[in-house]
MARLUM-971938 format. One line per field, with one value per residue (C-alpha): residue number from 1; residue in one letter; chain; y, x, z. Coordinates in steps of 0.05 Angstrom, whole numbers, padded with zeros to 5 digits. Example, Ala and Ser with C-alpha at 12.3 -4.5 7.8 and 13.67 -1.06 7.14 Angstrom:
2
n <- [1, 2]
res <- [A, S]
chain <- [A, A]
v <- [-00090, -00021]
u <- [00246, 00273]
w <- [00156, 00143]
end
This chain:
603
n <- [1, 2, 3, 4, 5, 6, 7, 8, 9, 10, 11, 12, 13, 14, 15, 16, 17, 18, 19, 20, 21, 22, 23, 24, 25, 26, 27, 28, 29, 30, 31, 32, 33, 34, 35, 36, 37, 38, 39, 40, 41, 42, 43, 44, 45, 46, 47, 48, 49, 50, 51, 52, 53, 54, 55, 56, 57, 58, 59, 60, 61, 62, 63, 64, 65, 66, 67, 68, 69, 70, 71, 72, 73, 74, 75, 76, 77, 78, 79, 80, 81, 82, 83, 84, 85, 86, 87, 88, 89, 90, 91, 92, 93, 94, 95, 96, 97, 98, 99, 100, 101, 102, 103, 104, 105, 106, 107, 108, 109, 110, 111, 112, 113, 114, 115, 116, 117, 118, 119, 120, 121, 122, 123, 124, 125, 126, 127, 128, 129, 130, 131, 132, 133, 134, 135, 136, 137, 138, 139, 140, 141, 142, 143, 144, 145, 146, 147, 148, 149, 150, 151, 152, 153, 154, 155, 156, 157, 158, 159, 160, 161, 162, 163, 164, 165, 166, 167, 168, 169, 170, 171, 172, 173, 174, 175, 176, 177, 178, 179, 180, 181, 182, 183, 184, 185, 186, 187, 188, 189, 190, 191, 192, 193, 194, 195, 196, 197, 198, 199, 200, 201, 202, 203, 204, 205, 206, 207, 208, 209, 210, 211, 212, 213, 214, 215, 216, 217, 218, 219, 220, 221, 222, 223, 224, 225, 226, 227, 228, 229, 230, 231, 232, 233, 234, 235, 236, 237, 238, 239, 240, 241, 242, 243, 244, 245, 246, 247, 248, 249, 250, 251, 252, 253, 254, 255, 256, 257, 258, 259, 260, 261, 262, 263, 264, 265, 266, 267, 268, 269, 270, 271, 272, 273, 274, 275, 276, 277, 278, 279, 280, 281, 282, 283, 284, 285, 286, 287, 288, 289, 290, 291, 292, 293, 294, 295, 296, 297, 298, 299, 300, 301, 302, 303, 304, 305, 306, 307, 308, 309, 310, 311, 312, 313, 314, 315, 316, 317, 318, 319, 320, 321, 322, 323, 324, 325, 326, 327, 328, 329, 330, 331, 332, 333, 334, 335, 336, 337, 338, 339, 340, 341, 342, 343, 344, 345, 346, 347, 348, 349, 350, 351, 352, 353, 354, 355, 356, 357, 358, 359, 360, 361, 362, 363, 364, 365, 366, 367, 368, 369, 370, 371, 372, 373, 374, 375, 376, 377, 378, 379, 380, 381, 382, 383, 384, 385, 386, 387, 388, 389, 390, 391, 392, 393, 394, 395, 396, 397, 398, 399, 400, 401, 402, 403, 404, 405, 406, 407, 408, 409, 410, 411, 412, 413, 414, 415, 416, 417, 418, 419, 420, 421, 422, 423, 424, 425, 426, 427, 428, 429, 430, 431, 432, 433, 434, 435, 436, 437, 438, 439, 440, 441, 442, 443, 444, 445, 446, 447, 448, 449, 450, 451, 452, 453, 454, 455, 456, 457, 458, 459, 460, 461, 462, 463, 464, 465, 466, 467, 468, 469, 470, 471, 472, 473, 474, 475, 476, 477, 478, 479, 480, 481, 482, 483, 484, 485, 486, 487, 488, 489, 490, 491, 492, 493, 494, 495, 496, 497, 498, 499, 500, 501, 502, 503, 504, 505, 506, 507, 508, 509, 510, 511, 512, 513, 514, 515, 516, 517, 518, 519, 520, 521, 522, 523, 524, 525, 526, 527, 528, 529, 530, 531, 532, 533, 534, 535, 536, 537, 538, 539, 540, 541, 542, 543, 544, 545, 546, 547, 548, 549, 550, 551, 552, 553, 554, 555, 556, 557, 558, 559, 560, 561, 562, 563, 564, 565, 566, 567, 568, 569, 570, 571, 572, 573, 574, 575, 576, 577, 578, 579, 580, 581, 582, 583, 584, 585, 586, 587, 588, 589, 590, 591, 592, 593, 594, 595, 596, 597, 598, 599, 600, 601, 602, 603]
res <- [M, T, P, E, A, S, S, R, L, G, A, A, P, S, P, G, G, T, V, F, R, V, W, A, P, N, A, A, S, M, G, L, K, F, F, T, G, G, Q, K, K, L, R, M, K, K, A, A, D, G, Y, W, E, I, S, A, P, A, V, R, P, G, A, L, Y, K, Y, V, I, D, A, K, T, E, R, P, D, P, A, S, A, S, Q, P, E, G, V, H, G, P, S, R, V, I, D, Q, R, A, F, A, W, E, D, R, G, W, K, G, P, A, P, E, Q, M, I, I, Y, E, L, H, P, G, T, F, T, P, E, G, G, F, A, G, I, E, K, K, L, G, Y, L, K, D, L, G, I, N, A, V, E, L, M, P, V, A, Q, F, P, G, E, R, N, W, G, Y, D, G, V, Y, P, Y, A, P, Q, A, S, Y, G, G, P, A, G, L, K, K, L, V, N, S, C, H, K, A, G, L, A, V, I, L, D, V, V, Y, N, H, L, G, P, E, G, N, Y, L, D, N, F, G, P, Y, F, T, D, R, Y, Q, T, P, W, G, R, A, V, N, Y, D, G, R, D, S, G, P, V, R, D, F, F, I, G, N, A, L, Y, W, F, R, D, F, H, I, D, A, L, R, L, D, A, V, H, G, I, Y, D, L, G, A, K, H, V, L, A, E, L, A, E, R, T, L, A, L, S, R, E, T, G, R, K, H, H, L, I, A, E, S, D, L, N, D, T, R, V, I, K, T, P, R, E, G, G, H, G, L, H, A, Q, W, S, D, D, F, H, H, A, L, H, T, L, L, T, R, E, R, Q, G, Y, Y, E, D, F, D, G, F, P, S, L, A, K, A, F, S, D, T, F, V, Y, D, W, A, W, S, R, H, R, R, R, M, H, G, S, P, A, G, T, V, P, P, A, R, F, V, V, F, S, Q, N, H, D, Q, T, G, N, R, L, L, G, E, R, L, S, A, L, T, G, F, R, R, L, K, L, A, A, G, A, V, L, L, A, P, H, I, P, L, I, F, M, G, E, E, Y, A, E, T, N, P, F, L, Y, F, V, S, H, G, D, A, D, L, V, N, A, V, R, E, G, R, R, K, E, F, A, A, F, G, W, K, A, E, P, P, D, P, Q, S, E, E, V, F, R, Q, S, R, L, D, W, D, K, A, G, K, G, V, H, A, G, M, L, A, F, Y, K, E, L, I, A, L, R, K, A, H, P, S, L, G, P, V, D, R, A, D, L, V, V, R, A, V, P, D, N, R, T, I, S, L, F, R, R, R, D, R, S, A, T, F, T, I, F, N, F, G, A, K, P, A, S, R, A, L, P, P, G, R, W, E, Q, L, F, S, S, L, T, P, S, A, P, P, L, R, T, A, Q, A, L, L, P, P, E, S, F, K, V, F, K, R, M, T, A]
chain <- [A, A, A, A, A, A, A, A, A, A, A, A, A, A, A, A, A, A, A, A, A, A, A, A, A, A, A, A, A, A, A, A, A, A, A, A, A, A, A, A, A, A, A, A, A, A, A, A, A, A, A, A, A, A, A, A, A, A, A, A, A, A, A, A, A, A, A, A, A, A, A, A, A, A, A, A, A, A, A, A, A, A, A, A, A, A, A, A, A, A, A, A, A, A, A, A, A, A, A, A, A, A, A, A, A, A, A, A, A, A, A, A, A, A, A, A, A, A, A, A, A, A, A, A, A, A, A, A, A, A, A, A, A, A, A, A, A, A, A, A, A, A, A, A, A, A, A, A, A, A, A, A, A, A, A, A, A, A, A, A, A, A, A, A, A, A, A, A, A, A, A, A, A, A, A, A, A, A, A, A, A, A, A, A, A, A, A, A, A, A, A, A, A, A, A, A, A, A, A, A, A, A, A, A, A, A, A, A, A, A, A, A, A, A, A, A, A, A, A, A, A, A, A, A, A, A, A, A, A, A, A, A, A, A, A, A, A, A, A, A, A, A, A, A, A, A, A, A, A, A, A, A, A, A, A, A, A, A, A, A, A, A, A, A, A, A, A, A, A, A, A, A, A, A, A, A, A, A, A, A, A, A, A, A, A, A, A, A, A, A, A, A, A, A, A, A, A, A, A, A, A, A, A, A, A, A, A, A, A, A, A, A, A, A, A, A, A, A, A, A, A, A, A, A, A, A, A, A, A, A, A, A, A, A, A, A, A, A, A, A, A, A, A, A, A, A, A, A, A, A, A, A, A, A, A, A, A, A, A, A, A, A, A, A, A, A, A, A, A, A, A, A, A, A, A, A, A, A, A, A, A, A, A, A, A, A, A, A, A, A, A, A, A, A, A, A, A, A, A, A, A, A, A, A, A, A, A, A, A, A, A, A, A, A, A, A, A, A, A, A, A, A, A, A, A, A, A, A, A, A, A, A, A, A, A, A, A, A, A, A, A, A, A, A, A, A, A, A, A, A, A, A, A, A, A, A, A, A, A, A, A, A, A, A, A, A, A, A, A, A, A, A, A, A, A, A, A, A, A, A, A, A, A, A, A, A, A, A, A, A, A, A, A, A, A, A, A, A, A, A, A, A, A, A, A, A, A, A, A, A, A, A, A, A, A, A, A, A, A, A, A, A, A, A, A, A, A, A, A, A, A, A, A, A, A, A, A, A, A, A, A, A, A, A, A, A, A, A, A, A, A, A, A, A, A, A, A, A, A, A, A, A, A, A, A, A, A, A, A, A, A, A, A, A, A, A, A, A, A, A, A, A, A, A, A, A, A, A, A, A, A, A, A, A, A, A, A, A, A, A, A, A, A]
v <- [00038, 00071, 00077, 00154, 00148, 00144, 00202, 00244, 00220, 00273, 00344, 00373, 00452, 00490, 00562, 00556, 00526, 00454, 00388, 00333, 00261, 00199, 00124, 00108, 00060, 00034, 00113, 00141, 00210, 00251, 00318, 00360, 00405, 00461, 00485, 00545, 00604, 00610, 00558, 00523, 00454, 00419, 00365, 00314, 00281, 00210, 00186, 00118, 00059, 00084, 00147, 00216, 00285, 00360, 00427, 00475, 00543, 00581, 00531, 00541, 00512, 00508, 00494, 00442, 00397, 00333, 00284, 00277, 00204, 00193, 00261, 00246, 00215, 00260, 00231, 00260, 00244, 00175, 00202, 00266, 00301, 00334, 00319, 00379, 00361, 00290, 00232, 00247, 00325, 00357, 00349, 00404, 00421, 00421, 00447, 00394, 00443, 00494, 00469, 00501, 00439, 00446, 00376, 00379, 00331, 00288, 00212, 00167, 00109, 00040, -00002, -00044, 00016, 00038, 00040, 00050, 00089, 00067, 00118, 00140, 00214, 00222, 00195, 00210, 00278, 00308, 00354, 00303, 00309, 00328, 00389, 00345, 00302, 00355, 00388, 00317, 00304, 00332, 00281, 00224, 00244, 00250, 00173, 00153, 00140, 00155, 00130, 00153, 00102, 00137, 00086, 00105, 00172, 00164, 00201, 00158, 00176, 00220, 00244, 00183, 00118, 00076, 00094, 00026, 00044, 00096, 00110, 00164, 00139, 00199, 00251, 00259, 00258, 00331, 00324, 00314, 00375, 00350, 00350, 00417, 00393, 00328, 00358, 00405, 00345, 00308, 00363, 00374, 00303, 00306, 00371, 00331, 00274, 00226, 00183, 00185, 00115, 00113, 00055, 00052, 00000, -00033, -00090, -00065, 00009, 00025, 00012, 00088, 00133, 00082, 00102, 00070, 00018, 00074, 00093, 00026, -00049, -00034, -00097, -00170, -00223, -00279, -00267, -00254, -00212, -00202, -00130, -00115, -00133, -00149, -00106, -00126, -00135, -00196, -00196, -00161, -00086, -00091, -00054, 00021, -00008, -00029, 00037, 00068, 00039, 00034, 00109, 00124, 00092, 00137, 00194, 00189, 00183, 00240, 00295, 00279, 00257, 00196, 00148, 00085, 00051, 00000, -00045, -00072, -00140, -00162, -00230, -00196, -00167, -00227, -00230, -00292, -00259, -00274, -00214, -00207, -00133, -00130, -00141, -00092, -00042, -00053, -00044, 00024, 00048, 00030, 00063, 00128, 00122, 00125, 00181, 00223, 00205, 00182, 00114, 00095, 00030, -00022, -00060, -00106, -00134, -00207, -00264, -00309, -00327, -00325, -00303, -00289, -00224, -00195, -00242, -00209, -00221, -00258, -00307, -00309, -00255, -00194, -00150, -00114, -00090, -00119, -00151, -00153, -00214, -00235, -00296, -00260, -00215, -00281, -00315, -00268, -00248, -00324, -00328, -00269, -00275, -00340, -00333, -00383, -00361, -00353, -00355, -00356, -00431, -00441, -00416, -00444, -00392, -00405, -00456, -00408, -00344, -00378, -00401, -00334, -00302, -00354, -00367, -00308, -00350, -00403, -00426, -00447, -00498, -00531, -00555, -00501, -00520, -00461, -00460, -00534, -00539, -00533, -00458, -00413, -00419, -00419, -00351, -00380, -00348, -00285, -00231, -00221, -00147, -00154, -00169, -00118, -00146, -00113, -00132, -00089, -00060, -00026, -00092, -00138, -00078, -00056, -00119, -00143, -00139, -00076, -00055, -00069, -00052, -00100, -00053, -00078, -00152, -00159, -00129, -00085, -00133, -00172, -00105, -00098, -00165, -00145, -00080, -00121, -00179, -00129, -00078, -00121, -00170, -00176, -00151, -00079, -00065, -00025, 00010, 00024, 00095, 00098, 00035, 00071, 00100, 00040, 00073, 00045, 00080, 00027, 00030, 00013, 00001, 00064, 00095, 00149, 00128, 00160, 00097, 00069, -00003, 00003, 00019, -00040, -00090, -00063, -00076, -00148, -00163, -00138, -00187, -00242, -00233, -00230, -00294, -00335, -00315, -00342, -00268, -00262, -00195, -00132, -00098, -00022, 00015, 00032, 00085, 00119, 00189, 00164, 00100, 00147, 00196, 00131, 00114, 00181, 00178, 00205, 00246, 00271, 00199, 00203, 00246, 00207, 00154, 00090, 00111, 00162, 00099, 00060, 00115, 00122, 00044, 00051, 00108, 00070, 00007, 00051, 00089, 00018, -00013, 00045, 00039, -00019, -00055, -00124, -00106, -00084, -00124, -00181, -00230, -00298, -00328, -00281, -00295, -00351, -00371, -00418, -00436, -00475, -00498, -00522, -00448, -00411, -00367, -00349, -00321, -00283, -00278, -00234, -00203, -00147, -00092, -00122, -00117, -00175, -00177, -00235, -00221, -00263, -00265, -00301, -00312, -00364, -00340, -00363, -00338, -00364, -00365, -00376, -00384, -00332, -00352, -00358, -00287, -00225, -00196, -00133, -00127, -00064, -00071, -00101, -00093, -00090, -00036, -00001, 00052, 00003, 00009, -00034, -00104, -00151, -00226, -00297, -00316, -00289, -00287, -00258, -00250, -00274, -00241, -00200, -00196, -00178, -00150, -00161, -00140, -00179, -00132, -00124, -00130]
u <- [00594, 00628, 00589, 00586, 00553, 00480, 00489, 00497, 00429, 00378, 00385, 00445, 00447, 00511, 00529, 00542, 00479, 00445, 00477, 00427, 00444, 00402, 00405, 00377, 00422, 00368, 00353, 00380, 00373, 00348, 00339, 00303, 00244, 00228, 00163, 00188, 00233, 00228, 00292, 00301, 00294, 00372, 00402, 00437, 00504, 00521, 00563, 00596, 00555, 00486, 00484, 00466, 00476, 00483, 00500, 00453, 00486, 00412, 00376, 00364, 00327, 00251, 00256, 00212, 00229, 00215, 00267, 00252, 00268, 00283, 00247, 00179, 00168, 00164, 00175, 00197, 00264, 00262, 00312, 00267, 00276, 00205, 00142, 00101, 00038, 00042, 00067, 00056, 00076, 00145, 00201, 00226, 00302, 00318, 00379, 00388, 00444, 00397, 00363, 00393, 00403, 00410, 00421, 00503, 00525, 00465, 00477, 00415, 00404, 00430, 00374, 00377, 00358, 00299, 00228, 00194, 00132, 00104, 00062, 00024, 00043, -00035, -00070, -00027, -00061, -00129, -00081, -00041, 00030, 00099, 00079, 00015, 00072, 00115, 00062, 00054, 00128, 00125, 00067, 00115, 00168, 00124, 00101, 00176, 00185, 00256, 00248, 00190, 00177, 00145, 00111, 00130, 00134, 00161, 00116, 00049, -00011, -00059, -00060, -00079, -00044, -00006, 00058, 00072, 00052, 00101, 00139, 00190, 00233, 00278, 00211, 00183, 00104, 00078, 00016, 00053, 00099, 00150, 00224, 00228, 00177, 00209, 00276, 00241, 00207, 00275, 00307, 00254, 00256, 00333, 00326, 00273, 00315, 00276, 00308, 00276, 00260, 00238, 00202, 00234, 00212, 00261, 00220, 00175, 00150, 00073, 00037, 00008, 00063, 00116, 00156, 00221, 00213, 00214, 00289, 00319, 00313, 00298, 00256, 00257, 00208, 00255, 00221, 00147, 00125, 00055, 00058, 00086, 00145, 00208, 00269, 00328, 00386, 00423, 00408, 00437, 00449, 00434, 00490, 00459, 00393, 00432, 00467, 00399, 00368, 00430, 00442, 00367, 00381, 00446, 00405, 00353, 00416, 00459, 00414, 00357, 00392, 00347, 00375, 00352, 00311, 00258, 00265, 00196, 00189, 00262, 00237, 00213, 00282, 00316, 00384, 00421, 00487, 00552, 00543, 00467, 00445, 00428, 00495, 00527, 00472, 00504, 00575, 00560, 00519, 00571, 00627, 00571, 00575, 00647, 00647, 00600, 00606, 00540, 00513, 00459, 00421, 00380, 00323, 00290, 00217, 00224, 00180, 00236, 00256, 00327, 00379, 00428, 00394, 00423, 00486, 00553, 00584, 00638, 00584, 00561, 00500, 00481, 00506, 00434, 00420, 00353, 00294, 00221, 00195, 00124, 00123, 00119, 00055, 00027, 00036, 00010, -00046, -00070, -00069, -00105, -00157, -00160, -00161, -00131, -00151, -00103, -00027, -00051, -00069, 00006, 00010, -00030, -00027, 00011, 00062, 00081, 00089, 00132, 00183, 00175, 00201, 00262, 00274, 00245, 00231, 00170, 00188, 00266, 00260, 00197, 00139, 00085, 00019, -00003, 00053, 00063, 00131, 00192, 00206, 00251, 00323, 00343, 00358, 00392, 00464, 00426, 00419, 00339, 00354, 00362, 00286, 00236, 00172, 00100, 00030, -00002, 00028, 00000, -00002, -00029, -00085, -00100, -00100, -00161, -00229, -00245, -00182, -00198, -00146, -00138, -00177, -00238, -00224, -00209, -00215, -00172, -00136, -00116, -00098, -00052, -00027, -00005, 00032, 00067, 00089, 00116, 00144, 00179, 00199, 00279, 00273, 00260, 00187, 00144, 00081, 00033, 00006, -00056, -00042, -00018, -00093, -00128, -00156, -00224, -00219, -00201, -00137, -00159, -00129, -00138, -00111, -00127, -00112, -00133, -00134, -00203, -00178, -00125, -00179, -00219, -00161, -00141, -00217, -00216, -00148, -00172, -00231, -00188, -00135, -00198, -00226, -00162, -00185, -00259, -00280, -00338, -00369, -00350, -00294, -00293, -00274, -00204, -00212, -00267, -00250, -00286, -00252, -00186, -00223, -00245, -00170, -00149, -00135, -00185, -00145, -00197, -00200, -00127, -00150, -00213, -00238, -00203, -00166, -00128, -00119, -00088, -00043, -00018, -00007, 00040, 00077, 00096, 00116, 00162, 00195, 00197, 00238, 00283, 00295, 00318, 00377, 00347, 00280, 00316, 00358, 00402, 00443, 00410, 00453, 00423, 00355, 00314, 00236, 00196, 00123, 00080, 00018, -00025, -00032, -00024, 00038, 00099, 00159, 00217, 00282, 00341, 00400, 00442, 00495, 00480, 00405, 00357, 00288, 00229, 00172, 00108, 00046, -00017, -00051, -00101, -00176, -00158, -00118, -00045, 00021, 00090, 00150, 00207, 00281, 00324, 00343, 00302, 00251, 00213, 00149, 00161, 00101, 00031, -00014, -00075, -00055, 00009, 00018, 00016, 00079, 00137, 00119, 00176, 00154, 00179, 00110, 00076, 00005, -00026, -00103, -00133, -00107, -00049, 00028, 00077, 00151, 00201, 00266, 00315, 00347, 00420, 00453]
w <- [-00268, -00211, -00142, -00155, -00220, -00196, -00150, -00209, -00240, -00258, -00251, -00206, -00205, -00194, -00194, -00266, -00286, -00282, -00307, -00329, -00329, -00351, -00370, -00436, -00468, -00520, -00547, -00614, -00585, -00522, -00512, -00453, -00461, -00410, -00389, -00349, -00363, -00434, -00440, -00509, -00520, -00511, -00546, -00502, -00512, -00509, -00452, -00437, -00416, -00442, -00405, -00433, -00405, -00417, -00381, -00385, -00362, -00358, -00321, -00244, -00189, -00196, -00268, -00298, -00349, -00387, -00427, -00498, -00520, -00594, -00608, -00595, -00528, -00471, -00401, -00336, -00299, -00276, -00219, -00213, -00146, -00150, -00188, -00169, -00221, -00207, -00236, -00309, -00302, -00314, -00258, -00220, -00211, -00135, -00106, -00048, -00017, -00004, 00058, 00124, 00169, 00241, 00266, 00264, 00314, 00319, 00332, 00330, 00372, 00348, 00320, 00381, 00421, 00379, 00398, 00335, 00315, 00246, 00212, 00148, 00136, 00098, 00158, 00220, 00225, 00201, 00153, 00131, 00105, 00133, 00167, 00201, 00235, 00254, 00295, 00335, 00347, 00422, 00431, 00405, 00448, 00510, 00491, 00498, 00424, 00393, 00321, 00273, 00211, 00152, 00101, 00035, 00007, -00061, -00113, -00127, -00175, -00141, -00069, -00029, -00027, 00026, -00019, -00048, -00115, -00122, -00187, -00172, -00122, -00111, -00110, -00036, -00050, -00072, -00032, 00031, 00028, -00027, -00017, 00030, 00073, 00082, 00101, 00159, 00185, 00191, 00214, 00272, 00289, 00302, 00338, 00384, 00394, 00342, 00287, 00226, 00182, 00116, 00086, 00011, -00043, -00085, -00109, -00157, -00177, -00184, -00253, -00263, -00283, -00290, -00346, -00338, -00394, -00437, -00417, -00405, -00377, -00306, -00303, -00318, -00338, -00309, -00236, -00217, -00163, -00131, -00135, -00210, -00250, -00219, -00220, -00259, -00211, -00243, -00322, -00377, -00363, -00293, -00271, -00277, -00247, -00188, -00184, -00195, -00128, -00092, -00103, -00083, -00015, -00011, -00034, 00028, 00072, 00048, 00024, 00070, 00130, 00144, 00191, 00175, 00112, 00121, 00057, 00035, 00022, 00006, -00016, -00073, -00094, -00139, -00148, -00171, -00183, -00136, -00097, -00079, -00092, -00015, 00002, -00045, -00015, 00057, 00034, 00001, 00068, 00113, 00067, 00066, 00145, 00152, 00107, 00142, 00213, 00218, 00229, 00174, 00184, 00139, 00165, 00119, 00114, 00097, 00084, 00082, 00153, 00130, 00174, 00121, 00108, 00171, 00187, 00173, 00100, 00140, 00160, 00094, 00101, 00069, 00124, 00140, 00213, 00226, 00205, 00216, 00246, 00220, 00264, 00326, 00302, 00279, 00343, 00393, 00342, 00342, 00413, 00431, 00373, 00356, 00287, 00242, 00169, 00116, 00140, 00213, 00204, 00214, 00290, 00351, 00397, 00463, 00436, 00382, 00423, 00469, 00416, 00384, 00452, 00459, 00385, 00344, 00281, 00296, 00232, 00233, 00176, 00201, 00159, 00142, 00128, 00093, 00044, 00039, 00047, 00096, 00118, 00147, 00189, 00259, 00292, 00349, 00336, 00322, 00369, 00396, 00382, 00314, 00302, 00301, 00325, 00335, 00356, 00296, 00231, 00162, 00133, 00184, 00198, 00128, 00087, 00130, 00096, 00144, 00163, 00236, 00290, 00347, 00391, 00343, 00355, 00428, 00497, 00536, 00575, 00520, 00490, 00552, 00538, 00470, 00491, 00544, 00496, 00443, 00496, 00539, 00490, 00479, 00410, 00374, 00393, 00335, 00353, 00298, 00298, 00346, 00378, 00441, 00456, 00428, 00365, 00337, 00270, 00221, 00178, 00105, 00041, -00004, -00075, -00121, -00191, -00252, -00299, -00288, -00310, -00259, -00208, -00225, -00224, -00160, -00134, -00165, -00131, -00062, -00070, -00086, -00032, 00018, -00011, 00014, 00093, 00077, 00082, 00033, 00036, -00009, 00017, 00017, -00049, -00041, -00092, -00056, -00012, 00047, 00056, 00063, 00113, 00152, 00163, 00197, 00268, 00316, 00365, 00408, 00431, 00458, 00520, 00535, 00580, 00572, 00511, 00561, 00603, 00548, 00527, 00602, 00599, 00543, 00566, 00635, 00597, 00549, 00608, 00649, 00588, 00582, 00659, 00666, 00616, 00622, 00595, 00530, 00485, 00514, 00478, 00478, 00531, 00580, 00564, 00587, 00571, 00605, 00588, 00626, 00579, 00641, 00670, 00602, 00628, 00596, 00628, 00612, 00655, 00630, 00656, 00631, 00665, 00730, 00717, 00721, 00712, 00704, 00670, 00674, 00621, 00643, 00572, 00607, 00629, 00703, 00758, 00754, 00803, 00793, 00834, 00823, 00814, 00873, 00901, 00930, 00875, 00878, 00839, 00786, 00746, 00739, 00678, 00718, 00773, 00730, 00784, 00849, 00898, 00894, 00932, 00947, 00939, 00923, 00886, 00830, 00831, 00764, 00751, 00691, 00620, 00657, 00664, 00725, 00719, 00774, 00788, 00831, 00890, 00901, 00966]
end
């Protein structure tokens, strides 16, 4: 297939009607059935390579339809742009050109300059959905955020879901506001100076409403994923499957003006072909960026610790722009909470965090006790600002038995240490919604499936996952609407007491990072990390653009001191007294569980 083939999938309205196109290589016949406007059933014509198409002059945007396979099986469009009645209902024709964009000239931040705020559209605000997020853009801007990351919005069953059970990759969730609501949100974000990152899932589809098997060999049994059948990226008839998902990525960039995609769990995207589908996706994304004049970015979530994901094709890599580093989180979490269950057994707190600061990957072809094998690759040739780090995110919080946030696991001094470690790291920082004011409401796992057997399977699966961590209590019921309500942010907290103080603390830290170039991304040659196990301190010396800073963390329970490097230094920030006036000194004295930031004075 040509690269443009997948962009024509689905329903494409024009002044002369609507063109429908679908890939169904095994079908003997294909038809269209309409549910609005009194249109008749239509027979589709077979085109090359298993595609079927038809031009329907009388069909206009808003029409509801399903495909009819072999004159008997009615199914929604795999490339549906809208599912207003849910995953089992008809698809709606959408004119993607109808929206009046107001972001001409928008140039978002490069990934290395991003300060990312991850949120779940359904629980971020009391009303939920895209409109609710839009009301909080001023708050995010004031916090200092410049990139909003949305958890997946592809249509999923019911109205409550994390989004990783999506089954219509091209259809923004109806209960969030559908295509128009998402475009309005992105438009407003750009007007406010905020980039938008969309979490997309190309390693599997959810089980309920997943009808792709009715159309063609979208899946393969050659590989297994923990979440469902693997997508067929390298087997027979895999070309149109690759086009379908790569076309989806380009669709979000082109038709919704999304700035970057966060690719969920790319270690579950299996491809043994000569050109990995991620490499092809990166090529096509670069081509689209050149065409539109806007830079579009790809950020991977990967459990592989494999720098091939982000190395350039010339270096033998796939060419993605950045990837998450779970090692940083795990090292920081074990240091602050002393938890050692499950995969945390591979991390020993202080030494692991020091290595994560300096080398990014703790496991860089090292023996993993938890995995019982060697794991990872060295990241020393890749700039730190190609990696996203965090102290909390949806997975690390929501996949706990009780969905506890870090605020429920440790005290405020350690929460501040966590904030400093992430926001003053030489990597791309990510904040999980509510973290900035120490939200105490949990973030739990929730679904609203319509299949009772599937609901029971989800419940049992969660029990087995928690058993690996030694959590034996009965987990909250993911199907319960109350579990969903408990996971909403409590915005009243943000303006009160210690929560308001934490919010102010985050604002100051973000402003500090932005004000001093060496507190942001630097090359590894301009970064020196020193750990002193005796007093539990870790220091980061960095320089960039005539700016040099020295950050010292004391993770110990006792006061500690560290000599500053040669030169004249001024204290910029203290985690315990962040608003204190600047102080010139040659020795850093740190109270227990605190950190300080210094800048080198120029002549």
